[in-house]
DSSP file (Angstrom, degrees, kcal/mol; ACC not computed):
  #  RESIDUE AA STRUCTURE BP1 BP2  ACC     N-H-->O    O-->H-N    N-H-->O    O-->H-N    TCO  KAPPA ALPHA  PHI   PSI    X-CA   Y-CA   Z-CA
    1    1 A M     >        0   0    0      0, 0.0     4,-1.9     0, 0.0     5,-0.1   0.000 360.0 360.0 360.0 -40.1    0.0    0.0    0.0
    2    2 A V  H  >  +     0   0    0      1,-0.2     4,-2.3     2,-0.2     5,-0.2   0.890 360.0  55.0 -63.7 -38.4    2.8    2.4    0.8
    3    3 A E  H  > S+     0   0    0      1,-0.2     4,-2.3     2,-0.2    -1,-0.2   0.892 106.4  50.8 -63.1 -39.1    4.4    1.7   -2.6
    4    4 A I  H  > S+     0   0    0      2,-0.2     4,-2.4     1,-0.2    -1,-0.2   0.905 109.6  50.7 -64.5 -41.3    1.2    2.7   -4.3
    5    5 A D  H  X S+     0   0    0     -4,-1.9     4,-2.4     2,-0.2    -2,-0.2   0.900 110.1  49.7 -62.5 -41.1    1.0    5.9   -2.4
    6    6 A I  H  X S+     0   0    0     -4,-2.3     4,-2.4     2,-0.2    -2,-0.2   0.915 111.3  48.5 -64.9 -42.8    4.6    6.7   -3.3
    7    7 A L  H  X S+     0   0    0     -4,-2.3     4,-2.2     2,-0.2    -2,-0.2   0.889 111.2  50.4 -65.0 -38.7    3.9    6.1   -7.0
    8    8 A A  H  X S+     0   0    0     -4,-2.4     4,-2.3     2,-0.2    -2,-0.2   0.911 111.1  48.7 -65.2 -41.9    0.8    8.2   -6.9
    9    9 A E  H  X S+     0   0    0     -4,-2.4     4,-2.6     2,-0.2    -2,-0.2   0.899 110.3  51.4 -64.0 -40.6    2.8   11.1   -5.3
   10   10 A L  H  X S+     0   0    0     -4,-2.4     4,-2.1     2,-0.2    -1,-0.2   0.906 109.6  49.8 -62.5 -41.8    5.5   10.7   -7.9
   11   11 A S  H  X S+     0   0    0     -4,-2.2     4,-2.0     2,-0.2    -2,-0.2   0.917 110.9  49.5 -62.8 -43.6    2.9   10.9  -10.6
   12   12 A D  H  X S+     0   0    0     -4,-2.3     4,-2.5     1,-0.2    -2,-0.2   0.905 109.7  51.8 -61.5 -41.5    1.4   14.0   -9.0
   13   13 A M  H  X S+     0   0    0     -4,-2.6     4,-2.6     1,-0.2    -1,-0.2   0.876 107.6  52.1 -64.8 -37.0    4.8   15.6   -8.8
   14   14 A K  H  X S+     0   0    0     -4,-2.1     4,-2.3     2,-0.2    -1,-0.2   0.899 110.3  48.8 -64.7 -40.1    5.5   15.0  -12.5
   15   15 A I  H  X S+     0   0    0     -4,-2.0     4,-2.5     2,-0.2    -2,-0.2   0.921 112.6  47.5 -65.0 -44.3    2.2   16.6  -13.4
   16   16 A I  H  X S+     0   0    0     -4,-2.5     4,-2.6     2,-0.2    -2,-0.2   0.914 111.7  50.8 -63.3 -42.9    3.0   19.7  -11.2
   17   17 A D  H  X S+     0   0    0     -4,-2.6     4,-2.5     2,-0.2    -2,-0.2   0.913 110.4  49.7 -61.0 -43.3    6.5   19.9  -12.7
   18   18 A Y  H  X S+     0   0    0     -4,-2.3     4,-2.7     2,-0.2    -2,-0.2   0.934 112.1  47.4 -60.9 -47.0    5.1   19.8  -16.2
   19   19 A R  H  X S+     0   0    0     -4,-2.5     4,-2.3     2,-0.2    -2,-0.2   0.900 112.4  49.1 -64.0 -40.6    2.5   22.5  -15.4
   20   20 A N  H  X S+     0   0    0     -4,-2.6     4,-2.4     2,-0.2    -1,-0.2   0.921 112.7  47.8 -63.9 -43.2    5.1   24.7  -13.8
   21   21 A T  H  X S+     0   0    0     -4,-2.5     4,-2.7     1,-0.2     5,-0.2   0.915 111.4  50.3 -62.9 -43.6    7.5   24.3  -16.8
   22   22 A L  H  X S+     0   0    0     -4,-2.7     4,-2.4     1,-0.2    -1,-0.2   0.900 110.6  50.0 -61.6 -41.4    4.7   25.0  -19.2
   23   23 A T  H  X S+     0   0    0     -4,-2.3     4,-2.5     2,-0.2    -2,-0.2   0.925 112.0  47.1 -63.6 -45.3    3.8   28.2  -17.3
   24   24 A I  H  X S+     0   0    0     -4,-2.4     4,-2.4     2,-0.2    -2,-0.2   0.931 113.5  47.3 -63.4 -46.2    7.4   29.4  -17.2
   25   25 A V  H  X S+     0   0    0     -4,-2.7     4,-2.4     1,-0.2    -1,-0.2   0.903 112.4  50.4 -63.0 -40.8    7.9   28.7  -20.9
   26   26 A S  H  X S+     0   0    0     -4,-2.4     4,-2.5    -5,-0.2    -1,-0.2   0.916 110.2  49.7 -63.1 -43.3    4.6   30.4  -21.8
   27   27 A L  H  X S+     0   0    0     -4,-2.5     4,-2.5     2,-0.2     5,-0.2   0.916 111.1  49.0 -62.1 -44.0    5.6   33.5  -19.7
   28   28 A I  H  X S+     0   0    0     -4,-2.4     4,-2.3     1,-0.2    -1,-0.2   0.917 111.4  50.4 -61.8 -43.1    9.0   33.7  -21.4
   29   29 A E  H  X S+     0   0    0     -4,-2.4     4,-2.9     2,-0.2    -2,-0.2   0.922 111.4  47.4 -61.5 -45.4    7.3   33.4  -24.9
   30   30 A V  H  X S+     0   0    0     -4,-2.5     4,-2.0     2,-0.2     6,-0.2   0.935 113.6  47.2 -63.1 -46.6    4.8   36.2  -24.1
   31   31 A L  H  <>S+     0   0    0     -4,-2.5     5,-2.1     1,-0.2     6,-1.3   0.870 114.2  48.3 -63.7 -36.1    7.5   38.5  -22.8
   32   32 A T  H ><5S+     0   0    0     -4,-2.3     3,-1.3    -5,-0.2    -2,-0.2   0.927 110.3  50.6 -68.4 -45.7    9.7   37.8  -25.8
   33   33 A E  H 3<5S+     0   0    0     -4,-2.9    -2,-0.2     1,-0.3    -1,-0.2   0.840 109.9  51.0 -61.5 -33.6    6.8   38.3  -28.3
   34   34 A K  T 3<5S-     0   0    0     -4,-2.0    -1,-0.3    -5,-0.2    -2,-0.2   0.496 114.0-119.0 -83.0  -3.2    6.0   41.7  -26.6
   35   35 A G  T < 5S+     0   0    0     -3,-1.3    -3,-0.2     2,-0.3    -2,-0.1   0.649  80.5 121.8  77.1  14.8    9.6   42.7  -26.9
   36   36 A I  S   <S+     0   0    0     -5,-2.1     2,-0.3    -6,-0.2    -4,-0.2   0.871  83.0   2.9 -76.9 -38.0   10.0   43.1  -23.1
   37   37 A I        -     0   0    0     -6,-1.3     2,-0.3    -9,-0.2    -2,-0.3  -0.895  69.7-132.2-136.4 167.4   12.9   40.6  -23.0
   38   38 A C    >>  -     0   0    0     -2,-0.3     4,-1.2    -3,-0.1     3,-1.1  -0.883  30.6-111.8-118.3 159.5   14.8   38.5  -25.4
   39   39 A S  H 3> S+     0   0    0     -2,-0.3     4,-2.1     1,-0.3     5,-0.1   0.810 117.2  62.0 -60.9 -28.4   15.6   34.8  -25.1
   40   40 A N  H 3> S+     0   0    0      1,-0.2     4,-2.7     2,-0.2    -1,-0.3   0.858  97.5  57.9 -64.2 -35.3   19.2   35.7  -24.6
   41   41 A D  H <> S+     0   0    0     -3,-1.1     4,-2.2     1,-0.2    -1,-0.2   0.924 108.1  46.2 -59.1 -44.8   18.3   37.6  -21.4
   42   42 A V  H  X S+     0   0    0     -4,-1.2     4,-2.5     2,-0.2    -2,-0.2   0.914 112.4  49.7 -65.5 -44.0   16.7   34.5  -20.0
   43   43 A A  H  X S+     0   0    0     -4,-2.1     4,-2.3     1,-0.2    -2,-0.2   0.912 111.9  48.2 -62.6 -43.1   19.6   32.3  -20.9
   44   44 A L  H  X S+     0   0    0     -4,-2.7     4,-2.3     2,-0.2    -1,-0.2   0.905 112.4  48.1 -65.1 -41.7   22.1   34.7  -19.3
   45   45 A K  H  X S+     0   0    0     -4,-2.2     4,-2.8     2,-0.2     5,-0.2   0.903 111.7  50.2 -66.3 -40.7   20.1   35.0  -16.1
   46   46 A A  H  X S+     0   0    0     -4,-2.5     4,-2.2     1,-0.2    -2,-0.2   0.911 111.1  49.2 -62.3 -42.2   19.7   31.2  -15.9
   47   47 A Q  H  X S+     0   0    0     -4,-2.3     4,-1.1    -5,-0.2    -2,-0.2   0.907 112.3  48.3 -64.2 -42.1   23.4   30.8  -16.4
   48   48 A T  H  X S+     0   0    0     -4,-2.3     4,-0.6     1,-0.2     3,-0.4   0.938 113.6  45.5 -63.7 -48.2   24.2   33.4  -13.7
   49   49 A L  H >< S+     0   0    0     -4,-2.8     3,-0.7     1,-0.2    -1,-0.2   0.849 109.7  55.6 -66.2 -34.0   21.8   31.9  -11.1
   50   50 A D  H 3< S+     0   0    0     -4,-2.2    -1,-0.2    -5,-0.2    -2,-0.2   0.794 103.9  56.0 -67.1 -27.2   23.1   28.4  -11.9
   51   51 A A  H 3< S+     0   0    0     -4,-1.1     2,-0.3    -3,-0.4    -1,-0.2   0.641 100.8  66.9 -82.6 -15.0   26.6   29.5  -11.1
   52   52 A I  S << S-     0   0    0     -3,-0.7     5,-0.0    -4,-0.6     2,-0.0  -0.697  89.6 -98.6-107.7 162.1   25.9   30.8   -7.6
   53   53 A S     >  -     0   0    0     -2,-0.3     4,-1.9     1,-0.1     5,-0.1  -0.247  31.0-110.4 -75.2 163.5   24.8   28.9   -4.5
   54   54 A E  H  > S+     0   0    0      1,-0.2     4,-1.9     2,-0.2     5,-0.1   0.876 118.9  53.6 -59.8 -39.5   21.3   28.5   -3.3
   55   55 A E  H  > S+     0   0    0      1,-0.2     4,-1.9     2,-0.2    -1,-0.2   0.896 107.2  50.8 -64.4 -40.2   22.0   30.8   -0.3
   56   56 A Q  H  > S+     0   0    0      1,-0.2     4,-2.6     2,-0.2    -1,-0.2   0.863 106.8  55.3 -65.3 -35.6   23.3   33.5   -2.6
   57   57 A I  H  X S+     0   0    0     -4,-1.9     4,-1.7     2,-0.2    -1,-0.2   0.920 106.0  51.2 -63.4 -42.7   20.2   33.3   -4.6
   58   58 A K  H  X S+     0   0    0     -4,-1.9     4,-0.5     1,-0.2    -2,-0.2   0.916 113.8  43.9 -59.8 -43.7   18.0   33.9   -1.5
   59   59 A I  H >< S+     0   0    0     -4,-1.9     3,-0.8     1,-0.2    -1,-0.2   0.883 110.5  56.8 -67.6 -38.6   20.1   36.9   -0.7
   60   60 A H  H 3< S+     0   0    0     -4,-2.6    -1,-0.2     1,-0.2    -2,-0.2   0.805 107.6  47.5 -62.5 -32.5   20.0   38.1   -4.3
   61   61 A T  H 3<        0   0    0     -4,-1.7    -1,-0.2     1,-0.2    -2,-0.2   0.516 360.0 360.0 -92.3  -6.0   16.2   38.1   -4.5
   62   62 A I    <<        0   0    0     -3,-0.8    -1,-0.2    -4,-0.5    -2,-0.1   0.479 360.0 360.0 -81.0 360.0   15.6   40.0   -1.2
């Protein structure tokens, strides 16, 4: 029974991850189409954030 619960939770997490990814990609597309940002801006910011630690990101966003 526990195994079934774990598999169900994993399935739910995959659905949530898909929806979050879809939302982010949609937002980037809309902002790009409106000329507010360019795709290079997103790539550069992702690269920058990936290079710093999680703690630094928390401080960076405050």
